[in-house]
GUDOGU-783101 format. One record per atom (N, C-alpha, C, O, CB): residue number from 0; atom name; x, y, z. Coordinates in steps of 0.001 Angstrom, whole numbers, plus 500000, padded with zeros to 6 digits. Glycine has a CB too. Example, Ala and Ser with C-alpha at 12.3 -4.5 7.8 and 13.67 -1.06 7.14 Angstrom:
<gutors>
[gutor 0; N; [513190; 494310; 507800]]
[gutor 0; CA; [512300; 495500; 507800]]
[gutor 0; C; [513200; 496700; 507800]]
[gutor 0; O; [514236; 496681; 508465]]
[gutor 0; CB; [511308; 495527; 509046]]
[gutor 1; N; [512850; 497750; 507080]]
[gutor 1; CA; [513670; 498940; 507140]]
[gutor 1; C; [512900; 500030; 507870]]
[gutor 1; O; [513409; 501138; 508039]]
[gutor 1; CB; [514084; 499402; 505725]]
</gutors>
This chain:
<gutors>
[gutor 0; N; [402474; 285920; 534314]]
[gutor 0; CA; [403507; 285537; 533391]]
[gutor 0; C; [404847; 285837; 534045]]
[gutor 0; O; [405025; 286923; 534595]]
[gutor 0; CB; [403353; 286272; 532033]]
[gutor 1; N; [405782; 284919; 534002]]
[gutor 1; CA; [407063; 285102; 534682]]
[gutor 1; C; [407867; 286260; 534083]]
[gutor 1; O; [407805; 286531; 532883]]
[gutor 1; CB; [407880; 283813; 534614]]
[gutor 2; N; [408618; 286930; 534952]]
[gutor 2; CA; [409435; 288058; 534511]]
[gutor 2; C; [410358; 287695; 533347]]
[gutor 2; O; [410483; 288511; 532434]]
[gutor 2; CB; [410256; 288577; 535670]]
[gutor 3; N; [411015; 286531; 533312]]
[gutor 3; CA; [411917; 286225; 532198]]
[gutor 3; C; [411246; 286272; 530819]]
[gutor 3; O; [411930; 286310; 529796]]
[gutor 3; CB; [412514; 284866; 532406]]
[gutor 4; N; [409929; 286269; 530796]]
[gutor 4; CA; [409219; 286413; 529528]]
[gutor 4; C; [409590; 287735; 528864]]
[gutor 4; O; [409563; 287839; 527638]]
[gutor 4; CB; [407695; 286329; 529745]]
[gutor 5; N; [409936; 288744; 529660]]
[gutor 5; CA; [410268; 290082; 529150]]
[gutor 5; C; [411760; 290270; 528869]]
[gutor 5; O; [412159; 291303; 528332]]
[gutor 5; CB; [409813; 291130; 530139]]
[gutor 6; N; [412588; 289283; 529225]]
[gutor 6; CA; [414033; 289470; 529089]]
[gutor 6; C; [414626; 288600; 527989]]
[gutor 6; O; [414040; 287604; 527565]]
[gutor 6; CB; [414722; 289167; 530404]]
[gutor 7; N; [415797; 289009; 527547]]
[gutor 7; CA; [416545; 288303; 526512]]
[gutor 7; C; [417010; 286959; 527070]]
[gutor 7; O; [417537; 286899; 528180]]
[gutor 7; CB; [417758; 289153; 526018]]
[gutor 8; N; [416820; 285897; 526317]]
[gutor 8; CA; [417189; 284556; 526783]]
[gutor 8; C; [418696; 284432; 527022]]
[gutor 8; O; [419119; 283705; 527921]]
[gutor 8; CB; [416738; 283504; 525768]]
[gutor 9; N; [419500; 285126; 526237]]
[gutor 9; CA; [420957; 285061; 526356]]
[gutor 9; C; [421489; 285981; 527462]]
[gutor 9; O; [422550; 285723; 528030]]
[gutor 9; CB; [421603; 285428; 525025]]
[gutor 10; N; [420749; 287051; 527762]]
[gutor 10; CA; [421192; 288013; 528767]]
[gutor 10; C; [419985; 288436; 529604]]
[gutor 10; O; [419266; 289358; 529220]]
[gutor 10; CB; [421873; 289253; 528100]]
[gutor 11; N; [419753; 287780; 530736]]
[gutor 11; CA; [418562; 288070; 531537]]
[gutor 11; C; [418542; 289475; 532144]]
[gutor 11; O; [417547; 289871; 532750]]
[gutor 11; CB; [418449; 287063; 532635]]
[gutor 12; N; [419640; 290235; 531986]]
[gutor 12; CA; [419685; 291608; 532485]]
[gutor 12; C; [419258; 292605; 531413]]
[gutor 12; O; [419258; 293814; 531644]]
[gutor 12; CB; [421087; 291946; 532981]]
[gutor 13; N; [418897; 292093; 530242]]
[gutor 13; CA; [418506; 292949; 529125]]
[gutor 13; C; [417056; 292662; 528740]]
[gutor 13; O; [416669; 291509; 528549]]
[gutor 13; CB; [419447; 292734; 527910]]
[gutor 14; N; [416272; 293714; 528629]]
[gutor 14; CA; [414881; 293551; 528186]]
[gutor 14; C; [414821; 293204; 526709]]
[gutor 14; O; [415678; 293612; 525924]]
[gutor 14; CB; [414072; 294828; 528457]]
[gutor 15; N; [413799; 292447; 526343]]
[gutor 15; CA; [413482; 292299; 524926]]
[gutor 15; C; [413029; 293666; 524430]]
[gutor 15; O; [412743; 294553; 525235]]
[gutor 15; CB; [412376; 291194; 524681]]
[gutor 16; N; [412961; 293843; 523133]]
[gutor 16; CA; [412484; 295125; 522615]]
[gutor 16; C; [411025; 295324; 523032]]
[gutor 16; O; [410296; 294361; 523268]]
[gutor 16; CB; [412630; 295190; 521059]]
[gutor 17; N; [410619; 296580; 523117]]
[gutor 17; CA; [409229; 296857; 523494]]
[gutor 17; C; [408268; 296261; 522473]]
[gutor 17; O; [407175; 295826; 522837]]
[gutor 17; CB; [408992; 298375; 523622]]
[gutor 18; N; [408658; 296235; 521202]]
[gutor 18; CA; [407801; 295606; 520187]]
[gutor 18; C; [407631; 294111; 520455]]
[gutor 18; O; [406538; 293569; 520291]]
[gutor 18; CB; [408388; 295824; 518781]]
[gutor 19; N; [408714; 293445; 520867]]
[gutor 19; CA; [408616; 292018; 521202]]
[gutor 19; C; [407696; 291812; 522400]]
[gutor 19; O; [406869; 290899; 522403]]
[gutor 19; CB; [410014; 291429; 521497]]
[gutor 20; N; [407839; 292657; 523415]]
[gutor 20; CA; [407002; 292528; 524611]]
[gutor 20; C; [405542; 292793; 524256]]
[gutor 20; O; [404653; 292090; 524735]]
[gutor 20; CB; [407473; 293501; 525721]]
[gutor 21; N; [405288; 293800; 523422]]
[gutor 21; CA; [403914; 294077; 522984]]
[gutor 21; C; [403319; 292872; 522271]]
[gutor 21; O; [402152; 292540; 522482]]
[gutor 21; CB; [403878; 295306; 522058]]
[gutor 22; N; [404112; 292211; 521426]]
[gutor 22; CA; [403621; 291037; 520698]]
[gutor 22; C; [403309; 289897; 521664]]
[gutor 22; O; [402291; 289222; 521515]]
[gutor 22; CB; [404654; 290577; 519649]]
[gutor 23; N; [404172; 289679; 522646]]
[gutor 23; CA; [403930; 288630; 523651]]
[gutor 23; C; [402600; 288889; 524349]]
[gutor 23; O; [401786; 287978; 524506]]
[gutor 23; CB; [405090; 288574; 524695]]
[gutor 24; N; [402382; 290135; 524766]]
[gutor 24; CA; [401136; 290491; 525446]]
[gutor 24; C; [399936; 290328; 524513]]
[gutor 24; O; [398900; 289803; 524922]]
[gutor 24; CB; [401206; 291933; 525968]]
[gutor 25; N; [400070; 290774; 523271]]
[gutor 25; CA; [398975; 290659; 522307]]
[gutor 25; C; [398636; 289195; 522043]]
[gutor 25; O; [397465; 288836; 521923]]
[gutor 25; CB; [399341; 291365; 520989]]
[gutor 26; N; [399665; 288351; 521953]]
[gutor 26; CA; [399435; 286914; 521727]]
[gutor 26; C; [398654; 286291; 522882]]
[gutor 26; O; [397939; 285306; 522694]]
[gutor 26; CB; [400775; 286177; 521543]]
[gutor 27; N; [398793; 286866; 524073]]
[gutor 27; CA; [398053; 286388; 525246]]
[gutor 27; C; [396749; 287158; 525448]]
[gutor 27; O; [396063; 287004; 526459]]
[gutor 27; CB; [398920; 286504; 526497]]
[gutor 28; N; [396428; 287998; 524446]]
[gutor 28; CA; [395193; 288800; 524456]]
[gutor 28; C; [395139; 289773; 525641]]
[gutor 28; O; [394073; 290034; 526199]]
[gutor 28; CB; [393973; 287877; 524496]]
[gutor 29; N; [396299; 290297; 526007]]
[gutor 29; CA; [396395; 291312; 527054]]
[gutor 29; C; [396537; 292656; 526363]]
[gutor 29; O; [397451; 292844; 525559]]
[gutor 29; CB; [397601; 291037; 528032]]
[gutor 30; N; [395647; 293594; 526662]]
[gutor 30; CA; [395675; 294898; 526008]]
[gutor 30; C; [395922; 296004; 527032]]
[gutor 30; O; [395837; 295780; 528240]]
[gutor 30; CB; [394357; 295151; 525252]]
[gutor 31; N; [396225; 297185; 526535]]
[gutor 31; CA; [396468; 298316; 527420]]
[gutor 31; C; [395192; 298767; 528123]]
[gutor 31; O; [395260; 299518; 529096]]
[gutor 31; CB; [397065; 299473; 526638]]
[gutor 32; N; [394038; 298324; 527652]]
[gutor 32; CA; [392759; 298661; 528294]]
[gutor 32; C; [392453; 297732; 529471]]
[gutor 32; O; [391581; 298034; 530286]]
[gutor 32; CB; [391620; 298592; 527270]]
[gutor 33; N; [393158; 296611; 529564]]
[gutor 33; CA; [392941; 295664; 530664]]
[gutor 33; C; [393527; 296206; 531965]]
[gutor 33; O; [394518; 296937; 531952]]
[gutor 33; CB; [393567; 294294; 530329]]
[gutor 34; N; [392911; 295845; 533083]]
[gutor 34; CA; [393515; 296105; 534393]]
[gutor 34; C; [394478; 294966; 534671]]
[gutor 34; O; [394086; 293799; 534658]]
[gutor 34; CB; [392425; 296232; 535533]]
[gutor 35; N; [395723; 295297; 534921]]
[gutor 35; CA; [396748; 294282; 535134]]
[gutor 35; C; [397290; 294424; 536542]]
[gutor 35; O; [397650; 295521; 536970]]
[gutor 35; CB; [397887; 294402; 534089]]
[gutor 36; N; [397347; 293325; 537255]]
[gutor 36; CA; [397923; 293298; 538601]]
[gutor 36; C; [399200; 292471; 538522]]
[gutor 36; O; [399185; 291321; 538083]]
[gutor 36; CB; [396909; 292700; 539664]]
[gutor 37; N; [400303; 293071; 538952]]
[gutor 37; CA; [401565; 292333; 538968]]
[gutor 37; C; [401895; 291974; 540412]]
[gutor 37; O; [401649; 292751; 541334]]
[gutor 37; CB; [402722; 293169; 538318]]
[gutor 38; N; [402455; 290787; 540587]]
[gutor 38; CA; [402766; 290321; 541936]]
[gutor 38; C; [403908; 289310; 541877]]
[gutor 38; O; [404139; 288673; 540850]]
[gutor 38; CB; [401515; 289695; 542607]]
[gutor 39; N; [404606; 289177; 542978]]
[gutor 39; CA; [405591; 288112; 543169]]
[gutor 39; C; [405853; 288014; 544666]]
[gutor 39; O; [405299; 288796; 545439]]
[gutor 39; CB; [406928; 288390; 542361]]
[gutor 40; N; [406664; 287094; 545076]]
[gutor 40; CA; [406845; 286873; 546512]]
[gutor 40; C; [407658; 287971; 547195]]
[gutor 40; O; [407446; 288237; 548378]]
[gutor 40; CB; [407516; 285546; 546738]]
[gutor 41; N; [408583; 288616; 546480]]
[gutor 41; CA; [409413; 289639; 547113]]
[gutor 41; C; [409090; 291056; 546643]]
[gutor 41; O; [409459; 292024; 547308]]
[gutor 41; CB; [410861; 289345; 546850]]
[gutor 42; N; [408415; 291188; 545518]]
[gutor 42; CA; [408123; 292511; 544965]]
[gutor 42; C; [409154; 292974; 543956]]
[gutor 42; O; [408915; 293938; 543228]]
[gutor 42; CB; [408029; 293516; 546069]]
[gutor 43; N; [410289; 292312; 543898]]
[gutor 43; CA; [411358; 292718; 542982]]
[gutor 43; C; [410954; 292528; 541527]]
[gutor 43; O; [411048; 293463; 540732]]
[gutor 43; CB; [412629; 291930; 543272]]
[gutor 44; N; [410512; 291348; 541175]]
[gutor 44; CA; [410115; 291090; 539783]]
[gutor 44; C; [408842; 291845; 539430]]
[gutor 44; O; [408709; 292350; 538316]]
[gutor 44; CB; [409913; 289583; 539548]]
[gutor 45; N; [407910; 291925; 540365]]
[gutor 45; CA; [406666; 292646; 540106]]
[gutor 45; C; [406945; 294122; 539825]]
[gutor 45; O; [406287; 294733; 538982]]
[gutor 45; CB; [405704; 292502; 541297]]
[gutor 46; N; [407915; 294688; 540529]]
[gutor 46; CA; [408259; 296085; 540314]]
[gutor 46; C; [408809; 296287; 538911]]
[gutor 46; O; [408466; 297264; 538246]]
[gutor 46; CB; [409274; 296557; 541358]]
[gutor 47; N; [409650; 295383; 538460]]
[gutor 47; CA; [410198; 295491; 537112]]
[gutor 47; C; [409099; 295368; 536064]]
[gutor 47; O; [409083; 296121; 535090]]
[gutor 47; CB; [411266; 294421; 536884]]
[gutor 48; N; [408177; 294420; 536255]]
[gutor 48; CA; [407061; 294282; 535322]]
[gutor 48; C; [406193; 295540; 535341]]
[gutor 48; O; [405739; 296000; 534294]]
[gutor 48; CB; [406215; 293040; 535669]]
[gutor 49; N; [405967; 296085; 536513]]
[gutor 49; CA; [405162; 297293; 536664]]
[gutor 49; C; [405770; 298442; 535857]]
[gutor 49; O; [405059; 299128; 535122]]
[gutor 49; CB; [405046; 297683; 538152]]
[gutor 50; N; [407072; 298652; 535991]]
[gutor 50; CA; [407735; 299744; 535277]]
[gutor 50; C; [407617; 299544; 533766]]
[gutor 50; O; [407311; 300489; 533039]]
[gutor 50; CB; [409221; 299838; 535690]]
[gutor 51; N; [407854; 298338; 533296]]
[gutor 51; CA; [407753; 298072; 531852]]
[gutor 51; C; [406328; 298293; 531365]]
[gutor 51; O; [406103; 299006; 530387]]
[gutor 51; CB; [408204; 296631; 531527]]
[gutor 52; N; [405365; 297681; 532050]]
[gutor 52; CA; [403979; 297773; 531595]]
[gutor 52; C; [403425; 299191; 531706]]
[gutor 52; O; [402835; 299693; 530750]]
[gutor 52; CB; [403108; 296821; 532391]]
[gutor 53; N; [403600; 299834; 532833]]
[gutor 53; CA; [402990; 301141; 533061]]
[gutor 53; C; [403763; 302278; 532406]]
[gutor 53; O; [403184; 303097; 531691]]
[gutor 53; CB; [402875; 301398; 534537]]
[gutor 54; N; [405054; 302329; 532646]]
[gutor 54; CA; [405814; 303500; 532244]]
[gutor 54; C; [406425; 303391; 530851]]
[gutor 54; O; [406634; 304414; 530199]]
[gutor 54; CB; [406891; 303752; 533234]]
[gutor 55; N; [406713; 302202; 530386]]
[gutor 55; CA; [407270; 302063; 529044]]
[gutor 55; C; [406196; 301768; 528000]]
[gutor 55; O; [406301; 302211; 526856]]
[gutor 55; CB; [408312; 300965; 529029]]
[gutor 56; N; [405157; 301015; 528397]]
[gutor 56; CA; [404121; 300631; 527437]]
[gutor 56; C; [402779; 301320; 527650]]
[gutor 56; O; [401912; 301263; 526778]]
[gutor 56; CB; [403920; 299161; 527492]]
[gutor 57; N; [402597; 301967; 528791]]
[gutor 57; CA; [401347; 302708; 529032]]
[gutor 57; C; [400159; 301851; 529412]]
[gutor 57; O; [399017; 302276; 529235]]
[gutor 57; CB; [400995; 303483; 527827]]
[gutor 58; N; [400397; 300644; 529935]]
[gutor 58; CA; [399296; 299777; 530375]]
[gutor 58; C; [398804; 300220; 531745]]
[gutor 58; O; [399551; 300825; 532514]]
[gutor 58; CB; [399742; 298294; 530417]]
[gutor 59; N; [397549; 299917; 532048]]
[gutor 59; CA; [396985; 300199; 533378]]
[gutor 59; C; [397426; 299069; 534287]]
[gutor 59; O; [397082; 297912; 534044]]
[gutor 59; CB; [395402; 300329; 533343]]
[gutor 60; N; [398175; 299381; 535324]]
[gutor 60; CA; [398687; 298322; 536207]]
[gutor 60; C; [398542; 298719; 537665]]
[gutor 60; O; [398430; 299896; 538007]]
[gutor 60; CB; [400160; 298015; 535892]]
[gutor 61; N; [398548; 297704; 538506]]
[gutor 61; CA; [398556; 297882; 539964]]
[gutor 61; C; [399506; 296878; 540559]]
[gutor 61; O; [399707; 295790; 540019]]
[gutor 61; CB; [397134; 297721; 540573]]
[gutor 62; N; [400094; 297258; 541688]]
[gutor 62; CA; [400953; 296310; 542409]]
[gutor 62; C; [400199; 295866; 543634]]
[gutor 62; O; [400709; 295061; 544415]]
[gutor 62; CB; [402338; 296941; 542796]]
</gutors>
């Protein structure tokens, strides 16, 4: 899922609320029990997704 999925449409430097991100993940049937691998071509976006998923939401993730 692209990184902008986690950001505010009006301000791409601002995250959506954690509740909004949780709902997006739940709608895609992604749970904190799933193993999640984040990736991108440079590592920049994957790192941001990793921090949100692992450290803010407590999901199991790998880069």
